[in-house]
C-alpha positions as CSV (number, residue, x, y, z in Angstrom):
1,M,111.8,191.9,218.9
2,S,114.7,192.9,216.4
3,D,116.2,195.9,216.6
4,M,114.4,196.9,213.6
5,P,113.3,200.6,213.6
6,P,109.9,200.8,215.5
7,K,108.2,202.4,212.3
8,L,109.8,199.8,210.3
9,A,108.7,196.9,212.8
10,E,105.1,198.2,212.6
11,I,105.0,198.2,209.0
12,V,106.0,194.3,208.5
13,D,103.7,193.7,211.3
14,E,100.8,195.4,209.1
15,F,101.7,193.4,205.8
16,A,102.3,190.5,207.9
17,T,98.8,190.1,209.1
18,A,96.7,191.7,206.4
19,P,94.9,189.6,204.2
20,R,96.4,189.1,200.7
21,D,93.5,191.1,198.4
22,V,94.8,193.9,200.9
23,V,98.1,193.8,200.7
24,L,98.5,194.8,196.9
25,E,96.5,198.1,197.9
26,M,98.8,198.7,200.9
27,L,101.8,198.4,198.3
28,L,100.2,201.0,196.0
29,E,99.9,203.4,199.1
30,F,102.9,203.0,199.6
31,A,104.4,203.4,196.1
32,D,102.4,206.7,195.6
33,A,103.6,207.9,199.1
34,M,107.3,207.5,198.1
35,P,109.1,210.7,198.5
36,P,110.5,212.6,195.3
37,L,114.3,212.9,194.8
38,P,115.8,216.2,195.5
39,E,116.6,218.3,192.3
40,D,120.5,218.4,192.4
41,L,120.0,214.2,192.7
42,A,117.7,214.5,189.5
43,G,120.4,213.1,187.1
44,H,121.1,210.2,190.1
45,E,124.5,211.7,190.8
46,G,126.3,209.6,193.1
47,M,123.6,207.2,193.5
48,E,124.1,203.5,193.2
49,Q,121.9,201.6,190.2
50,V,120.1,198.3,191.6
51,P,121.0,196.0,188.7
52,E,118.6,192.6,190.3
53,C,115.9,195.7,189.9
54,Q,113.9,194.7,186.4
55,T,113.2,198.7,186.3
56,Q,115.6,201.3,186.9
57,F,116.2,201.9,190.6
58,F,118.8,204.2,192.1
59,L,119.5,204.7,195.6
60,K,121.8,206.6,198.2
61,A,122.2,206.3,201.8
62,T,124.0,208.9,204.0
63,V,125.2,208.8,207.7
64,Q,124.5,211.8,209.2
65,P,127.2,213.2,211.7
66,D,124.4,212.3,214.6
67,G,124.5,208.5,213.2
68,S,121.3,208.8,211.4
69,V,120.4,207.6,207.8
70,V,118.9,209.6,205.1
71,S,117.5,206.8,202.6
72,L,117.0,208.4,199.2
73,F,115.3,206.3,196.4
74,D,114.2,206.7,192.7
75,C,112.1,204.7,190.9
76,P,109.9,205.2,187.9
77,P,105.7,205.5,188.3
78,E,105.5,202.5,186.1
79,S,106.8,200.0,188.4
80,P,104.8,200.5,191.3
81,T,105.8,196.9,193.2
82,T,109.4,198.3,193.4
83,R,108.7,201.8,194.2
84,A,106.5,200.3,197.0
85,F,109.5,198.9,198.5
86,A,111.0,202.3,198.4
87,G,108.3,203.8,200.1
88,I,108.3,201.4,202.6
89,L,112.0,201.5,203.2
90,A,111.6,205.4,203.3
91,E,109.0,205.4,205.8
92,G,110.3,202.5,208.0
93,L,113.8,204.0,208.1
94,A,113.2,207.5,208.6
95,G,115.4,208.8,211.2
96,A,116.8,205.3,211.8
97,S,120.2,205.1,212.8
98,A,123.1,203.3,211.1
99,T,122.5,200.7,213.9
100,E,118.7,200.2,213.0
101,V,119.1,200.1,209.4
102,L,122.2,197.7,209.7
103,A,119.7,195.7,212.0
104,V,117.1,195.3,209.7
105,P,116.6,191.5,208.8
106,D,117.5,190.5,205.2
107,D,114.4,188.3,204.8
108,L,112.7,191.5,205.3
109,Y,109.9,190.8,202.6
110,A,109.7,187.4,203.6
111,R,108.7,188.4,206.6
112,M,105.9,190.9,205.5
113,G,104.3,187.7,203.6
114,L,105.1,189.4,200.5
115,A,106.4,186.0,199.0
116,N,102.5,185.0,198.5
117,A,101.4,188.4,196.9
118,I,104.1,189.2,194.4
119,S,106.6,187.3,192.3
120,P,109.8,185.9,193.4
121,L,111.7,188.4,191.2
122,R,110.2,191.2,192.6
123,V,110.8,190.3,196.1
124,R,114.6,189.6,194.9
125,G,114.8,193.0,193.6
126,G,113.4,194.5,196.9
127,T,115.7,192.2,198.8
128,A,118.8,193.8,196.7
129,I,117.7,197.1,197.7
130,L,117.8,196.5,200.8
131,G,121.0,194.5,201.0
132,R,122.7,197.7,199.0
133,L,121.1,200.2,201.4
134,K,122.7,198.3,204.3
135,R,126.3,198.2,202.2
136,Q,126.2,201.7,201.8
137,V,125.6,202.2,205.3
138,A,128.0,199.9,206.7
139,E,130.8,201.2,204.4
140,Q,130.4,204.6,205.5
141,V,130.1,203.8,209.4
142,A,133.4,201.3,209.2
143,P,136.0,204.4,209.0
144,L,134.2,206.1,212.1
145,Q,134.1,202.7,214.0
146,A,138.1,202.5,213.0
147,E,139.0,205.6,214.7
């Protein structure tokens, strides 16, 4: 098994084994469950926009002093699939360490079997979200490892 955070591995497994008609319902549940942004980020201050997404999508990953990562996402409700990606990462990576976040496979959404349920463009957007999240974490971890 990979070094993926256990919660995320569980979500990946649930999606991978679910019938296709259930997958879309599951995605909607994650979209609905996506936590709102803290008020101080309402203007997306310090957040990175993900241009690969067809919709306005912002994210920010902060590595805490204890090595855990806090991930914040913002995506309009009218883009449920993209919001679902954020919801999956928000739940699956909650409390995860920087090492665990960096170990998440880049083909996460393919492993979930989403390529059969949603458009390649959406999968590409989701992959870009994960890639940028990992890059933000890596940039914050690098100086710590250099010490």
